[in-house]
N, C-alpha and C positions, 0 to 999 in steps of 0.2 A: 398373776406374776409381773413381774416388774425387768422395765430395759435402762443397762448404767450407760451411761456417755460422763466421754473427755476434752473435760476444753480448758485448752489455755489463754490465759484472762488475753484479755488484751494490753498495747502498750496502756491508757489512761488509766488501767485496775492498774497495772504495774509502777506506773508511778507514786501509786495512793498507795501500792504495797509492794514494797517492791522486792519484799520475802517470798513474794506472792508463785508457786510453778504453778499447780495446778490443779481446777471444780472436777470433783466425780460427781454424779451425782445418780440416784436412782429411783426410776420415774414412774408408775404404778402403771401399769396399765389399764386398768378397768373407772381408777379414778382422776385420771393425767394426775393425777398427783406428785408433788416430792415427798418419798419414805424417809432419806437420806440425802442429806452434802455433806459433804466432804471437800475441805480445801487440803492443800502441800504447800507446802517450804522446800527446802532441799529437801527432804529426809523423804520415807517409806510408810514411815507414822503418817497422820494427818494430823496440820496445824490445829484446823480446826475443826466443830462434826458439825449439822443440822439433823436432827435428825425429831418425825411426828408421831410429836404421840398421839392428836385424836380434826377428825371428822367431826363438821356434819352437816347438815340440809339444810340450808335455808336458802328457802320458798323456794325454782327445782333445784342450782345450785348447790353442790358437794364443793368445802368451802374446806381447808386448816381453821382449824379451835386452837391448837396452840401445839406447839415445836420446844428442841430442848437445845441454849446452844451449848458444843460444848469446847469447851479452850484451852488445848494442852498445854497453852507456854504456865499459863498460871492458871488452870489448876481452877480455873471458874467453873458456874451452871451455873447456866442461866436461863430462864424459861418464860416460853411468849404466845400467851394468850390472845387472838383477837373478843373482844367485843362489840363492836358492827359493823356492820361491812357495804359499803354502798357498790349495789352487780349496777349490768347495764347500762354502763357509764360509755357515748360517748366521743375520746377522748382522744387527743390530737398525736402524733406521733411524734411527734417532736420528743416529748411526755421523755421514753424511753430513748432519749438520743443522750453523751457523759454532759451534756449543759443539760439536757430538759430537768436528768434523776438529782439537778439540786436544787430545783426547783417545784414547789405544791403546788397539786392543781389543787380551783376549786368545786368544790362539794361543796354542793346542797346540805346546809344541817339534818333536813330533811330526805338523806334521801338517803342516812344511815336506817338498815339493822340491827335491830338488835337477833344477837347468839345466848345467849344466857341461857 
């Protein structure tokens, strides 16, 4: 089973993507993983869809292994595959701010665990 959430993008996202009106996310109840994320412009048909393909247990954590991004505008389909994960990091909360999202956190190379 899953939960369904609807979001309105914050102003700084609308400044970057002026067409985005709504984001809808289906979240798996057991694994707390996004099963599907859809972005909408001015139509009832999603302009972009992210679909979870697979998950993998790394140490004691379930992580996303691969997901597809389907773009309605150019009909492209891109598969993202996680090749390594760094878990249990103590990251500064400022990294999740609009300005912080533009920076790359410093993570030691040996903190990454292969997902292959």
